[in-house]
PDB file as gemmi writes it, atoms N, CA and C in Angstrom:
CRYST1    1.000    1.000    1.000  90.00  90.00  90.00 P 1                      
ATOM      1  N   MET A   1    -157.032   3.001 -36.550  1.00  0.00           N  
ATOM      2  CA  MET A   1    -157.871   1.922 -36.105  1.00  0.00           C  
ATOM      3  C   MET A   1    -157.047   0.881 -35.344  1.00  0.00           C  
ATOM      4  N   LEU A   2    -155.835   0.618 -35.789  1.00  0.00           N  
ATOM      5  CA  LEU A   2    -154.990  -0.358 -35.123  1.00  0.00           C  
ATOM      6  C   LEU A   2    -154.605   0.118 -33.726  1.00  0.00           C  
ATOM      7  N   VAL A   3    -154.322   1.398 -33.590  1.00  0.00           N  
ATOM      8  CA  VAL A   3    -153.947   1.943 -32.280  1.00  0.00           C  
ATOM      9  C   VAL A   3    -155.141   1.909 -31.340  1.00  0.00           C  
ATOM     10  N   ALA A   4    -156.329   2.198 -31.849  1.00  0.00           N  
ATOM     11  CA  ALA A   4    -157.531   2.153 -31.013  1.00  0.00           C  
ATOM     12  C   ALA A   4    -157.796   0.732 -30.527  1.00  0.00           C  
ATOM     13  N   GLY A   5    -157.583  -0.247 -31.384  1.00  0.00           N  
ATOM     14  CA  GLY A   5    -157.748  -1.644 -30.978  1.00  0.00           C  
ATOM     15  C   GLY A   5    -156.744  -2.045 -29.910  1.00  0.00           C  
ATOM     16  N   ALA A   6    -155.515  -1.572 -30.040  1.00  0.00           N  
ATOM     17  CA  ALA A   6    -154.491  -1.868 -29.042  1.00  0.00           C  
ATOM     18  C   ALA A   6    -154.855  -1.253 -27.696  1.00  0.00           C  
ATOM     19  N   ARG A   7    -155.395  -0.064 -27.723  1.00  0.00           N  
ATOM     20  CA  ARG A   7    -155.784   0.593 -26.469  1.00  0.00           C  
ATOM     21  C   ARG A   7    -156.977  -0.117 -25.831  1.00  0.00           C  
ATOM     22  N   CYS A   8    -157.910  -0.566 -26.632  1.00  0.00           N  
ATOM     23  CA  CYS A   8    -159.039  -1.325 -26.083  1.00  0.00           C  
ATOM     24  C   CYS A   8    -158.560  -2.646 -25.475  1.00  0.00           C  
ATOM     25  N   ALA A   9    -157.626  -3.308 -26.149  1.00  0.00           N  
ATOM     26  CA  ALA A   9    -157.069  -4.545 -25.611  1.00  0.00           C  
ATOM     27  C   ALA A   9    -156.329  -4.275 -24.302  1.00  0.00           C  
ATOM     28  N   GLY A  10    -155.633  -3.150 -24.221  1.00  0.00           N  
ATOM     29  CA  GLY A  10    -154.945  -2.780 -22.979  1.00  0.00           C  
ATOM     30  C   GLY A  10    -155.916  -2.518 -21.845  1.00  0.00           C  
ATOM     31  N   ALA A  11    -156.997  -1.825 -22.149  1.00  0.00           N  
ATOM     32  CA  ALA A  11    -158.002  -1.563 -21.113  1.00  0.00           C  
ATOM     33  C   ALA A  11    -158.654  -2.861 -20.647  1.00  0.00           C  
ATOM     34  N   PHE A  12    -158.940  -3.766 -21.577  1.00  0.00           N  
ATOM     35  CA  PHE A  12    -159.517  -5.056 -21.205  1.00  0.00           C  
ATOM     36  C   PHE A  12    -158.551  -5.857 -20.341  1.00  0.00           C  
ATOM     37  N   THR A  13    -157.285  -5.891 -20.727  1.00  0.00           N  
ATOM     38  CA  THR A  13    -156.289  -6.650 -19.979  1.00  0.00           C  
ATOM     39  C   THR A  13    -156.137  -6.100 -18.563  1.00  0.00           C  
ATOM     40  N   ALA A  14    -156.113  -4.787 -18.428  1.00  0.00           N  
ATOM     41  CA  ALA A  14    -155.997  -4.177 -17.099  1.00  0.00           C  
ATOM     42  C   ALA A  14    -157.209  -4.507 -16.242  1.00  0.00           C  
ATOM     43  N   THR A  15    -158.399  -4.411 -16.820  1.00  0.00           N  
ATOM     44  CA  THR A  15    -159.619  -4.698 -16.071  1.00  0.00           C  
ATOM     45  C   THR A  15    -159.701  -6.171 -15.683  1.00  0.00           C  
ATOM     46  N   ALA A  16    -159.388  -7.049 -16.613  1.00  0.00           N  
ATOM     47  CA  ALA A  16    -159.432  -8.486 -16.330  1.00  0.00           C  
ATOM     48  C   ALA A  16    -158.388  -8.871 -15.280  1.00  0.00           C  
ATOM     49  N   SER A  17    -157.212  -8.280 -15.350  1.00  0.00           N  
ATOM     50  CA  SER A  17    -156.170  -8.577 -14.357  1.00  0.00           C  
ATOM     51  C   SER A  17    -156.576  -8.080 -12.980  1.00  0.00           C  
ATOM     52  N   TYR A  18    -157.177  -6.909 -12.923  1.00  0.00           N  
ATOM     53  CA  TYR A  18    -157.634  -6.380 -11.638  1.00  0.00           C  
ATOM     54  C   TYR A  18    -158.701  -7.289 -11.021  1.00  0.00           C  
ATOM     55  N   ALA A  19    -159.677  -7.691 -11.826  1.00  0.00           N  
ATOM     56  CA  ALA A  19    -160.746  -8.551 -11.315  1.00  0.00           C  
ATOM     57  C   ALA A  19    -160.203  -9.926 -10.901  1.00  0.00           C  
ATOM     58  N   ALA A  20    -159.274 -10.466 -11.687  1.00  0.00           N  
ATOM     59  CA  ALA A  20    -158.701 -11.772 -11.359  1.00  0.00           C  
ATOM     60  C   ALA A  20    -157.868 -11.709 -10.088  1.00  0.00           C  
ATOM     61  N   ARG A  21    -157.170 -10.612  -9.871  1.00  0.00           N  
ATOM     62  CA  ARG A  21    -156.365 -10.470  -8.652  1.00  0.00           C  
ATOM     63  C   ARG A  21    -157.254 -10.263  -7.433  1.00  0.00           C  
ATOM     64  N   ARG A  22    -158.306  -9.449  -7.597  1.00  0.00           N  
ATOM     65  CA  ARG A  22    -159.217  -9.168  -6.494  1.00  0.00           C  
ATOM     66  C   ARG A  22    -159.936 -10.433  -6.026  1.00  0.00           C  
ATOM     67  N   ASP A  23    -160.362 -11.264  -6.969  1.00  0.00           N  
ATOM     68  CA  ASP A  23    -161.112 -12.469  -6.636  1.00  0.00           C  
ATOM     69  C   ASP A  23    -160.241 -13.712  -6.537  1.00  0.00           C  
ATOM     70  N   ALA A  24    -158.930 -13.564  -6.682  1.00  0.00           N  
ATOM     71  CA  ALA A  24    -157.958 -14.667  -6.591  1.00  0.00           C  
ATOM     72  C   ALA A  24    -158.284 -15.785  -7.583  1.00  0.00           C  
ATOM     73  N   ILE A  25    -158.637 -15.400  -8.801  1.00  0.00           N  
ATOM     74  CA  ILE A  25    -158.951 -16.379  -9.838  1.00  0.00           C  
ATOM     75  C   ILE A  25    -157.680 -16.867 -10.526  1.00  0.00           C  
ATOM     76  N   LEU A  26    -156.737 -15.947 -10.718  1.00  0.00           N  
ATOM     77  CA  LEU A  26    -155.483 -16.277 -11.387  1.00  0.00           C  
ATOM     78  C   LEU A  26    -154.323 -16.115 -10.416  1.00  0.00           C  
ATOM     79  N   PRO A  27    -153.203 -16.796 -10.697  1.00  0.00           N  
ATOM     80  CA  PRO A  27    -152.014 -16.611  -9.849  1.00  0.00           C  
ATOM     81  C   PRO A  27    -151.507 -15.168  -9.925  1.00  0.00           C  
ATOM     82  N   GLY A  28    -150.828 -14.755  -8.881  1.00  0.00           N  
ATOM     83  CA  GLY A  28    -150.327 -13.388  -8.808  1.00  0.00           C  
ATOM     84  C   GLY A  28    -149.382 -13.025  -9.936  1.00  0.00           C  
ATOM     85  N   TRP A  29    -148.508 -13.951 -10.334  1.00  0.00           N  
ATOM     86  CA  TRP A  29    -147.558 -13.649 -11.403  1.00  0.00           C  
ATOM     87  C   TRP A  29    -148.274 -13.374 -12.716  1.00  0.00           C  
ATOM     88  N   LEU A  30    -149.412 -14.014 -12.931  1.00  0.00           N  
ATOM     89  CA  LEU A  30    -150.130 -13.810 -14.180  1.00  0.00           C  
ATOM     90  C   LEU A  30    -150.892 -12.488 -14.191  1.00  0.00           C  
ATOM     91  N   THR A  31    -151.377 -12.079 -13.042  1.00  0.00           N  
ATOM     92  CA  THR A  31    -152.045 -10.777 -12.991  1.00  0.00           C  
ATOM     93  C   THR A  31    -151.042  -9.642 -13.159  1.00  0.00           C  
ATOM     94  N   ILE A  32    -149.859  -9.799 -12.587  1.00  0.00           N  
ATOM     95  CA  ILE A  32    -148.817  -8.782 -12.776  1.00  0.00           C  
ATOM     96  C   ILE A  32    -148.385  -8.733 -14.242  1.00  0.00           C  
ATOM     97  N   ALA A  33    -148.260  -9.902 -14.872  1.00  0.00           N  
ATOM     98  CA  ALA A  33    -147.952  -9.932 -16.302  1.00  0.00           C  
ATOM     99  C   ALA A  33    -149.060  -9.245 -17.098  1.00  0.00           C  
ATOM    100  N   GLY A  34    -150.288  -9.399 -16.664  1.00  0.00           N  
ATOM    101  CA  GLY A  34    -151.403  -8.716 -17.321  1.00  0.00           C  
ATOM    102  C   GLY A  34    -151.295  -7.214 -17.201  1.00  0.00           C  
ATOM    103  N   TYR A  35    -150.878  -6.736 -16.033  1.00  0.00           N  
ATOM    104  CA  TYR A  35    -150.686  -5.291 -15.866  1.00  0.00           C  
ATOM    105  C   TYR A  35    -149.589  -4.764 -16.794  1.00  0.00           C  
ATOM    106  N   VAL A  36    -148.509  -5.540 -16.926  1.00  0.00           N  
ATOM    107  CA  VAL A  36    -147.410  -5.133 -17.812  1.00  0.00           C  
ATOM    108  C   VAL A  36    -147.887  -5.084 -19.266  1.00  0.00           C  
ATOM    109  N   VAL A  37    -148.617  -6.110 -19.676  1.00  0.00           N  
ATOM    110  CA  VAL A  37    -149.153  -6.138 -21.041  1.00  0.00           C  
ATOM    111  C   VAL A  37    -150.099  -4.959 -21.255  1.00  0.00           C  
ATOM    112  N   ALA A  38    -150.920  -4.654 -20.261  1.00  0.00           N  
ATOM    113  CA  ALA A  38    -151.873  -3.544 -20.383  1.00  0.00           C  
ATOM    114  C   ALA A  38    -151.147  -2.212 -20.559  1.00  0.00           C  
ATOM    115  N   VAL A  39    -150.106  -1.989 -19.774  1.00  0.00           N  
ATOM    116  CA  VAL A  39    -149.359  -0.729 -19.894  1.00  0.00           C  
ATOM    117  C   VAL A  39    -148.705  -0.621 -21.260  1.00  0.00           C  
ATOM    118  N   LEU A  40    -148.121  -1.716 -21.737  1.00  0.00           N  
ATOM    119  CA  LEU A  40    -147.493  -1.689 -23.057  1.00  0.00           C  
ATOM    120  C   LEU A  40    -148.526  -1.471 -24.156  1.00  0.00           C  
ATOM    121  N   GLN A  41    -149.693  -2.061 -24.010  1.00  0.00           N  
ATOM    122  CA  GLN A  41    -150.749  -1.873 -25.002  1.00  0.00           C  
ATOM    123  C   GLN A  41    -151.240  -0.432 -25.009  1.00  0.00           C  
ATOM    124  N   LEU A  42    -151.382   0.146 -23.835  1.00  0.00           N  
ATOM    125  CA  LEU A  42    -151.895   1.511 -23.745  1.00  0.00           C  
ATOM    126  C   LEU A  42    -150.860   2.547 -24.189  1.00  0.00           C  
ATOM    127  N   ALA A  43    -149.586   2.242 -23.992  1.00  0.00           N  
ATOM    128  CA  ALA A  43    -148.543   3.229 -24.266  1.00  0.00           C  
ATOM    129  C   ALA A  43    -148.040   3.207 -25.701  1.00  0.00           C  
ATOM    130  N   ALA A  44    -148.167   2.084 -26.376  1.00  0.00           N  
ATOM    131  CA  ALA A  44    -147.554   1.986 -27.705  1.00  0.00           C  
ATOM    132  C   ALA A  44    -148.532   1.397 -28.703  1.00  0.00           C  
ATOM    133  N   GLY A  45    -148.406   1.835 -29.933  1.00  0.00           N  
ATOM    134  CA  GLY A  45    -149.217   1.294 -31.005  1.00  0.00           C  
ATOM    135  C   GLY A  45    -148.379   0.496 -31.982  1.00  0.00           C  
ATOM    136  N   LEU A  46    -147.243   0.027 -31.536  1.00  0.00           N  
ATOM    137  CA  LEU A  46    -146.346  -0.727 -32.411  1.00  0.00           C  
ATOM    138  C   LEU A  46    -146.776  -2.179 -32.514  1.00  0.00           C  
ATOM    139  N   PHE A  47    -146.110  -2.934 -33.341  1.00  0.00           N  
ATOM    140  CA  PHE A  47    -146.469  -4.328 -33.562  1.00  0.00           C  
ATOM    141  C   PHE A  47    -146.186  -5.199 -32.349  1.00  0.00           C  
ATOM    142  N   PHE A  48    -145.059  -5.004 -31.690  1.00  0.00           N  
ATOM    143  CA  PHE A  48    -144.666  -5.908 -30.606  1.00  0.00           C  
ATOM    144  C   PHE A  48    -145.686  -5.995 -29.483  1.00  0.00           C  
ATOM    145  N   PRO A  49    -146.203  -4.887 -28.970  1.00  0.00           N  
ATOM    146  CA  PRO A  49    -147.198  -5.028 -27.912  1.00  0.00           C  
ATOM    147  C   PRO A  49    -148.478  -5.717 -28.386  1.00  0.00           C  
ATOM    148  N   LEU A  50    -148.782  -5.635 -29.674  1.00  0.00           N  
ATOM    149  CA  LEU A  50    -149.976  -6.304 -30.176  1.00  0.00           C  
ATOM    150  C   LEU A  50    -149.847  -7.822 -30.108  1.00  0.00           C  
ATOM    151  N   VAL A  51    -148.626  -8.325 -30.120  1.00  0.00           N  
ATOM    152  CA  VAL A  51    -148.405  -9.761 -30.010  1.00  0.00           C  
ATOM    153  C   VAL A  51    -148.574 -10.223 -28.561  1.00  0.00           C  
ATOM    154  N   LEU A  52    -148.326  -9.353 -27.613  1.00  0.00           N  
ATOM    155  CA  LEU A  52    -148.402  -9.734 -26.206  1.00  0.00           C  
ATOM    156  C   LEU A  52    -149.826 -10.044 -25.758  1.00  0.00           C  
ATOM    157  N   PHE A  53    -150.815  -9.340 -26.284  1.00  0.00           N  
ATOM    158  CA  PHE A  53    -152.189  -9.564 -25.861  1.00  0.00           C  
ATOM    159  C   PHE A  53    -152.672 -10.984 -26.181  1.00  0.00           C  
ATOM    160  N   PRO A  54    -152.519 -11.477 -27.411  1.00  0.00           N  
ATOM    161  CA  PRO A  54    -152.933 -12.868 -27.663  1.00  0.00           C  
ATOM    162  C   PRO A  54    -152.144 -13.884 -26.840  1.00  0.00           C  
ATOM    163  N   LEU A  55    -150.876 -13.608 -26.600  1.00  0.00           N  
ATOM    164  CA  LEU A  55    -150.088 -14.518 -25.762  1.00  0.00           C  
ATOM    165  C   LEU A  55    -150.606 -14.535 -24.329  1.00  0.00           C  
ATOM    166  N   TRP A  56    -150.959 -13.373 -23.798  1.00  0.00           N  
ATOM    167  CA  TRP A  56    -151.511 -13.305 -22.443  1.00  0.00           C  
ATOM    168  C   TRP A  56    -152.840 -14.056 -22.373  1.00  0.00           C  
ATOM    169  N   VAL A  57    -153.683 -13.867 -23.379  1.00  0.00           N  
ATOM    170  CA  VAL A  57    -154.971 -14.577 -23.410  1.00  0.00           C  
ATOM    171  C   VAL A  57    -154.742 -16.085 -23.474  1.00  0.00           C  
ATOM    172  N   LEU A  58    -153.770 -16.531 -24.252  1.00  0.00           N  
ATOM    173  CA  LEU A  58    -153.464 -17.953 -24.359  1.00  0.00           C  
ATOM    174  C   LEU A  58    -153.019 -18.520 -23.013  1.00  0.00           C  
ATOM    175  N   VAL A  59    -152.125 -17.820 -22.327  1.00  0.00           N  
ATOM    176  CA  VAL A  59    -151.635 -18.299 -21.028  1.00  0.00           C  
ATOM    177  C   VAL A  59    -152.768 -18.322 -20.004  1.00  0.00           C  
ATOM    178  N   VAL A  60    -153.605 -17.301 -19.979  1.00  0.00           N  
ATOM    179  CA  VAL A  60    -154.746 -17.270 -19.057  1.00  0.00           C  
ATOM    180  C   VAL A  60    -155.680 -18.442 -19.346  1.00  0.00           C  
ATOM    181  N   SER A  61    -155.923 -18.720 -20.606  1.00  0.00           N  
ATOM    182  CA  SER A  61    -156.797 -19.833 -20.967  1.00  0.00           C  
ATOM    183  C   SER A  61    -156.231 -21.165 -20.491  1.00  0.00           C  
ATOM    184  N   ILE A  62    -154.944 -21.361 -20.687  1.00  0.00           N  
ATOM    185  CA  ILE A  62    -154.313 -22.614 -20.246  1.00  0.00           C  
ATOM    186  C   ILE A  62    -154.382 -22.753 -18.736  1.00  0.00           C  
ATOM    187  N   VAL A  63    -154.096 -21.677 -18.010  1.00  0.00           N  
ATOM    188  CA  VAL A  63    -154.137 -21.722 -16.541  1.00  0.00           C  
ATOM    189  C   VAL A  63    -155.551 -22.039 -16.066  1.00  0.00           C  
ATOM    190  N   LEU A  64    -156.550 -21.410 -16.659  1.00  0.00           N  
ATOM    191  CA  LEU A  64    -157.927 -21.664 -16.241  1.00  0.00           C  
ATOM    192  C   LEU A  64    -158.373 -23.084 -16.585  1.00  0.00           C  
ATOM    193  N   LEU A  65    -157.987 -23.587 -17.743  1.00  0.00           N  
ATOM    194  CA  LEU A  65    -158.349 -24.957 -18.107  1.00  0.00           C  
ATOM    195  C   LEU A  65    -157.690 -25.978 -17.193  1.00  0.00           C  
ATOM    196  N   ARG A  66    -156.434 -25.768 -16.859  1.00  0.00           N  
ATOM    197  CA  ARG A  66    -155.750 -26.696 -15.956  1.00  0.00           C  
ATOM    198  C   ARG A  66    -156.335 -26.629 -14.563  1.00  0.00           C  
ATOM    199  N   ARG A  67    -156.726 -25.440 -14.139  1.00  0.00           N  
ATOM    200  CA  ARG A  67    -157.328 -25.282 -12.813  1.00  0.00           C  
ATOM    201  C   ARG A  67    -158.689 -25.969 -12.761  1.00  0.00           C  
ATOM    202  N   THR A  68    -159.483 -25.847 -13.802  1.00  0.00           N  
ATOM    203  CA  THR A  68    -160.788 -26.496 -13.855  1.00  0.00           C  
ATOM    204  C   THR A  68    -160.634 -28.009 -13.843  1.00  0.00           C  
ATOM    205  N   ALA A  69    -159.675 -28.522 -14.584  1.00  0.00           N  
ATOM    206  CA  ALA A  69    -159.448 -29.970 -14.604  1.00  0.00           C  
ATOM    207  C   ALA A  69    -159.007 -30.462 -13.234  1.00  0.00           C  
ATOM    208  N   ARG A  70    -158.193 -29.690 -12.541  1.00  0.00           N  
ATOM    209  CA  ARG A  70    -157.726 -30.075 -11.220  1.00  0.00           C  
ATOM    210  C   ARG A  70    -158.886 -30.081 -10.215  1.00  0.00           C  
ATOM    211  N   VAL A  71    -159.760 -29.099 -10.301  1.00  0.00           N  
ATOM    212  CA  VAL A  71    -160.906 -29.030  -9.388  1.00  0.00           C  
ATOM    213  C   VAL A  71    -161.855 -30.182  -9.651  1.00  0.00           C  
ATOM    214  N   GLU A  72    -162.095 -30.533 -10.900  1.00  0.00           N  
ATOM    215  CA  GLU A  72    -162.970 -31.652 -11.219  1.00  0.00           C  
ATOM    216  C   GLU A  72    -162.371 -32.970 -10.772  1.00  0.00           C  
ATOM    217  N   ALA A  73    -161.050 -33.103 -10.810  1.00  0.00           N  
ATOM    218  CA  ALA A  73    -160.401 -34.327 -10.357  1.00  0.00           C  
ATOM    219  C   ALA A  73    -160.523 -34.483  -8.854  1.00  0.00           C  
ATOM    220  N   VAL A  74    -160.514 -33.398  -8.133  1.00  0.00           N  
ATOM    221  CA  VAL A  74    -160.616 -33.450  -6.669  1.00  0.00           C  
ATOM    222  C   VAL A  74    -162.045 -33.715  -6.240  1.00  0.00           C  
ATOM    223  N   GLN A  75    -163.006 -33.120  -6.934  1.00  0.00           N  
ATOM    224  CA  GLN A  75    -164.414 -33.295  -6.593  1.00  0.00           C  
ATOM    225  C   GLN A  75    -165.112 -34.027  -7.724  1.00  0.00           C  
ATOM    226  N   PRO A  76    -165.169 -35.362  -7.657  1.00  0.00           N  
ATOM    227  CA  PRO A  76    -165.835 -36.102  -8.734  1.00  0.00           C  
ATOM    228  C   PRO A  76    -167.335 -35.827  -8.726  1.00  0.00           C  
ATOM    229  N   ALA A  77    -167.908 -35.873  -9.899  1.00  0.00           N  
ATOM    230  CA  ALA A  77    -169.352 -35.623 -10.031  1.00  0.00           C  
ATOM    231  C   ALA A  77    -170.135 -36.777  -9.424  1.00  0.00           C  
ATOM    232  N   THR A  78    -171.194 -36.425  -8.746  1.00  0.00           N  
ATOM    233  CA  THR A  78    -172.061 -37.449  -8.154  1.00  0.00           C  
ATOM    234  C   THR A  78    -173.248 -37.665  -9.068  1.00  0.00           C  
ATOM    235  N   THR A  79    -173.668 -38.902  -9.181  1.00  0.00           N  
ATOM    236  CA  THR A  79    -174.831 -39.220 -10.016  1.00  0.00           C  
ATOM    237  C   THR A  79    -176.032 -39.403  -9.123  1.00  0.00           C  
ATOM    238  N   PRO A  80    -177.188 -38.906  -9.548  1.00  0.00           N  
ATOM    239  CA  PRO A  80    -178.388 -39.086  -8.725  1.00  0.00           C  
ATOM    240  C   PRO A  80    -178.808 -40.546  -8.722  1.00  0.00           C  
ATOM    241  N   ALA A  81    -179.288 -40.983  -7.595  1.00  0.00           N  
ATOM    242  CA  ALA A  81    -179.666 -42.412  -7.450  1.00  0.00           C  
ATOM    243  C   ALA A  81    -181.078 -42.666  -7.892  1.00  0.00           C  
TER     244      ALA A  81                                                      
END                                                                             
């Protein structure tokens, strides 16, 4: 069951990295890191690659939150009159 979960996490990471790279949602270095994490998840069922998936998700979350805050700072919300 643990190996199956690792493989599912690897498939998700590969798919998410591909979509993020195609649509330019994430920086290139982060999508490449996602590909590396995906390969390690798919190839091994050991403990170490299982730690990489939550770390990748954490970094992606931080990058997206900082990007959203930056976009909101550039485009302030308008209030209806």
